[in-house]
N, C-alpha and C positions, 0 to 999 in steps of 0.2 A: 710539880703537878702541871697538867696540860691546861690550856686556856679553857677548854670545854669543862674540865673538872673544877677549875677555879670559879668560873662564872656560875656554874650549877651550885657550888658550895655556898656562894654568897646569896644566891636566890633562895636557897632552902634554909638559910640561917645557920649553917654549920660553922661559918666564921663570918666576920664582918669585913666591910671594905677597909676599915682602918687596920685590922689585923693582917690583911693581905698586903697592904702597902708597907707595914712595918717589916713583914717577912722579906719583901723586896729590898728594903733599905739594908737589912742585915746581909742578904745575899750579894747585894751590889758592892759590899765592902771588899769582896775577893778581887774586884777589878784592879785595885791599886796595891795588892800585896805582892811581896817578893822582889828580888833583885831585878827581874824582868817582868814588870806588871803587865797584865793583859791589856789594860788601857782601852777597853772597848767603849767606855762612856766618857763623854766630854763634860757632862753636867748631870746632877741628880737633883730632883725636885724636893725641897725641904718642906713645902707646905702646899701640896697639890689640891686641886678642886676634886671633891669626891661627890659624884652625882649618882642618881638612880638611873636605872636602865638595864637592858638585857646584857650589857657588858660591864655592869657595875663592879668596881673594884679591880678590874683587869689592868695590871701595870703595863703600860705601853712605852717602848723606847722608839724614838723617831730619829732617823738620820739627820745630822745637823745641817743639812741643806734645806730642810723642811721647816717653815716658820712655825714657831710656837710662842704664844703670848705669855705663857707661864715661865718659860725658860729662854735664855739667850739663844740666838741662832747665828752661828759664825761662818758656815760653809767651810770651816777649817781655817779661815783667814783671820789674821789679826786686825784687819781693817774694820771688822764689825764688833770688836771686843767691847765697845761702849755704845752699841747701837741696838737697843731692844726693838722688837716688833710689836705692833699694837694688836694685830689680828693673827689668829691661827690660820694656817693653810687649810684649804678645803677638807683634805683628808683628816687632819687633826680635829677640826671642828666637828666633822661628821662622827668620828669615833668618840669624842668627848661628850657629845649629845646622847650617845648610846650608853654612857657611863664609864667608858675606858678612861684610865688615869694617865695623864701626861707625866710619866714617872722619871724619864730621863732623856737625854740627847746622846746619840751614838756618834763616836768618832768616825772619821771618813777619810778617804783620800781627798786632800784639799781641792776645792773647786771640782769635785766629782771626777778627779783624775784627768782633767782636761786643762791643765795650766801649762805644763812644760814637757819637753822630751825627757827621757830617762827618769821618769817619775818613780816614786816609791809607794806602792799600794799600802793604804792604811796609815800613811803619815800626813799630818797636817801641822802647820805652825801653831795653831791654837790648841790642838789636842795631843801632840806628840805622836809617837809610833804605837799604833794598835798592833797586837800580836796574835798569833794563832793559838787557841787554847790547847791544841793537841801537841804543840811544840813551840815554845816561846821564841825560838830562833827563826821560825818560819813565818812566811807572810800570811796575813788573814785574807788576802785578795782585796780587790777594790771594785768600785769605789765605796760600796756600802759595807765596808769592812766591819765596823763596830756593830752594826745591826745584826750581822750574821754571827759574829764572835760572841755577842752577849747571849744569843739564843743557844749557841753551842755550849757555852759555859754554864748554862742553867740559871743565868741571872734573871731572864724573863722567858716565858714560854713562846711568845710571839713578838715580832718587831716589824717596823716599817722602814723600807729603804727605797731606793729608786734605781732605775737603769736607763742608760742611753744605748750602750752596747756592752752587755755582759756584767753590769754592776750589781745585778742580783744573782745571776746564775754562777758567776765566778766565785764570789765569797761563799755562797751556799755550798758549792762543790768542795772547796778546800777546807771549809770548817765542818763539813759533814752534817748539814741540815737540809731540810726541804726549802726551796726558794721558788716563789711563783711570780712570774711577770705576766700580768693579764694582757688581753688585747689592748692595744694603745687607745686611750681615750675613755675607757670605762671608768677609771678613777681619775678625778680631776687632779691636775698638777698645778693649779693656781696656788700661789704662795710658796712655791718651791724655786730655789735658785735654778735658772735655766741653763741648759746647754743647747738642746735642739727641740723645738716644739714638734718637729716631725718624728722624733724618736724617743723623747723623754717619757718615762712610764713609772708610776708608783708600783712598788712590789712588796711582797709579804714573805717573811721568814718564819719558820716554825719547825718543831721537832716531829710534826705529823701533818699529813694532808688534812686530817679532820680539823685541826686548828686553823689551817689556812682557809678551809671552807667556812668555818665559823665567821671569820673576819670578812671574807669576800662576799658572803651572803647579804651583807648590809649595803653593798655597792652594786651587786648584780644578782639575779636569781636564775635558777636553771631554766625557767620558762623563756628567758631571753636568749638562751644559747641557740646557735644555729643547728646543733645536733642534739640528740637525746642526751639528757644530763646523766643518765645512768649508762655506763659503758658495759656492755656484755662482752666479756673477754673473748668468748668463742666467736663472736662476729666482728672482732676488731683486728685490723691488720696494721703492722708496724713496718715502716720502711727503714732499711739499713743502708747507709751511704757507702759507695765504693771509692769515691775520689775526694781527697783533701782533708779528711777528718779522722784519720787514724795514722799510726806509725810514728807519731811524735812522742808517745809514751807507751812503751812496750808493756810495762806492768799494768798501766791503766787499761790498755786494750785487753789484757788477759782477764782483768776483773769484769770488763764489759762482756766478754765472751761467756764467762761463767754465769753472769746475770741473765744473759739471753738464753743460755742452756736451761736455767732454772725455770724460765717462763715458756719454753718452747712447747710444752704440752698444753698450754692455756691460751696462747696467742698465735696468730699466724704472722710469721716474719717473712718479709720479702727482701732477700739479699740483693744489694746493688740496685736499689730502687732508682737512683739517679741514672745509672747506666741504662736501665730499661726505658727510662723516659728520655734518654739521649740529652740529658740536661746536667750541667755541673753547677753546683751552688757556690760558684766562686764569687769573691768580693773584690771590688776595686777600692783598695784602701785610700787612694788619693781622692777619689770621689767622696768617700765618707768623711774624711777629715776636713775637706773643703766645705762640705755642707754644714758640718758641725761648727767650724770656725765662723762661717757666714751667719748662721742662725744665732750663735751665742753673741756675736758682736751686736746684732740688731735687737736681740731680746734683753740684753743686759741693762740698758738704760732704764727701762720701766721697773725692773726689779730694784736697781740701785735707788731710783727715785722713792720707791716705797720704803727703803731702809733709812733714808734721811740722814746720811752721813755727809757732813759739810765738805764740799769740794769733790765729791765722788758721784759722778753722774754718767760716766762713759767708760768704755774699755780703756781709752787712753789715760783717764784718771786712775783707773785701777792699776795699770802698769806702773805709773809714777808712784802710786802709794806703796807698791811692793818694792820699788827701788829705794824709797826712803827707809824701808825696813829690811834692806837686803841681808843684813847679818842674821836676821831671824827667818825671813821668808825665802831667801834665794840661796842660802848657803849649801843646800844639798842638790838642788836642780833648779832650772830656770823657768821662764814663762814664755817659751817660744810659741806655744799655741795662741796665747794672747797677742803677742806681737805680730804673728803671721795673719791673724784675723783682720788686721787693719787693711792690708792690701786686698784680701779676698772679699772684703765687705763691699768693694766697689763693683762687684759683679752686676751685670744688667739683669732686669727681670726675666728677659728671655733666656739668658744663660742659666739663671737660677731654676726656672721651670724645667729646662732641659736636664739640669743636674738632678733635680728631685725625681723626675720621671725615669731617668737612666738608673739612678741608685736605688730608690725605694720601689718604684713601679717595676723595674727590671727584676729585683729580688722576689717580689710577690709573684710575678709570672713564672719565675724559675721554681719556686716552692710549689705553686699550684700545679705546674706541669709534672713534677715528681709525684705529688699526691694523686693526681688524676690518671696519668698514663701508667703508673705502676699499680694502681688500684689499692692504695693504702690510705688509712685514716690519719696516721701520725708518722713522724720521723723521729728516730732514736739514734743518738750518737754520744760519744764521750763528751762530757762538759769540758773537762780539761784534765791534765795529769795531776799528781800530788803537788802540794805547795812547795814553793821554792824558798831558798834562804833569803832573809831580808838583807839587802845589800845597799848601804847608804852611799857607796862609791859609784857603782855601775847602774843602780836602779833595778827595776823588775827584769827578770829573765823568764819569759813565758814561751814554752816551746810550741804550744798550739792550743786550740779550743774549738768547741762546736756550737757555741751559742749565737754567733753573729747573724746568721741568716734570719732567724726569727726576730731578733732585735731590730734589724734594719727594716724588715717587712712590717713590724708592729704586730706580729702574730703572737698568740699566747705560748708560753714555754714554762716548764717546771724542771727543777733539778731534783733528782732522786739519788740519795746517797747509796752507793752500791758496794762499798767495802773500803778496806784500808790497805795501803802499801807502806810497810815499815811504820805502822801506827798513824799514817797520814791519810785522811779521808780522800776518796775519789767519788765523783758523781757522774751520772748520766743525764743528759738533757733530752726531754721529749717535747716536741712542739707540733702544732697543727694549724689549720686555717683560721682566719679571723673569725672571732665569735664562737669558737669551739671550746671556750674556757672550761665550762662545767664538765663536759665529757672528758676533756684532757685531765682535769683533776680527778675525775672518777677512775680513769684508767691508771693514772699514776698511783692512786691509793690501792687499787687492786694489784698492781705490779709489786708494790712494796709489801703487801700482805702475803701474796703467794710466794714471793722470794724469801720470806721470813726475816725481812729487815727490821732491826730494832735500833733506836737511837737513845742513848743514855747521855744525860748532861754530864759534861766532863768535870766541872767544878774544880779545875786544877789551879 
């Protein structure tokens, strides 16, 4: 059932909060079945708090980098295995007060996929390897792997993850669910393990846009949107990119073309919107990784202090802690990002300000230019190609993606599942200007309905 149906059923007395949670407990058992278990959950709550409220009884799974007082929070790392947290993260507290149940914690790419080079999406030392419910040999994407996989498998109708660059849109795409990254700052990230305060964003996964809207409505209302919340398809224009965001997945591109064709009678598409604006949405990868390393290094001590692990108060301490557990933590890949953050942390305030302006400010100007000069409301491109094989030797092999511009700028984006290649889901990402969240959700919902998309839980 959808989140809308479940919460309506509890309110009307069709079933109780207790019955809904027991149904979740039964469904969650599929997570550990088989020779290659899905492994989307890192913990299940045996005795949850069941509160009244508009979301009463709704089982919620949170990425395990988001603090929960009822369940351990590991960030996928063994350093936190005996370190409970006293307080919920802001997003958990807000949803708990509305009646949502802290049902479980989702497996993730350890330290939100920003620990080492050649990392393996969906793997953490604390949770093991999460797998794609459509093909257990394939990656669930990262870093909010378990949050997306649990929704795709039908364990929960909605879940909470986070994104710094692609960690919502990527797993949503390869698991075949809707994934929404709001405008940065709308949902508080307090109580979440940090990478970059400049880019970290809480996100929502669901099998429908309606379920995303249900959850998001308690953090933002349509009246606060910069645009009209209801998107009239006839007056909405979508920009298609000419440079850098196609060609890496021929079969994915073919699905996107068919999706666009199905919508062409309802929406105005502007081909080559970036070319018309004489702007390329290119990304300086070195700038991004340096900003993330700097901000993680300086944000981590406060988070570690709140976790209260003896002898663990800095990046240097965390590096040493991993070395002492090298057989468990570092056997598959290293911690190069952690190590390289030490030298970049000495950047001056002037250099940091210039980096932020060049990286984030520059991307915002580029997206704004494409939107304004080509006369479009939103940009559409392939989220990424089909999932890749899990490879514990070489790590992730990702040919390309389309989600980074919106992630860097902090602009809202949503993944729409558009079909499958050999049984593997493929998604398209739509994004727009800061504050256009509700109109973006409205147009994504309309696009899904007009194209005839339907998502069934796989329960494999």
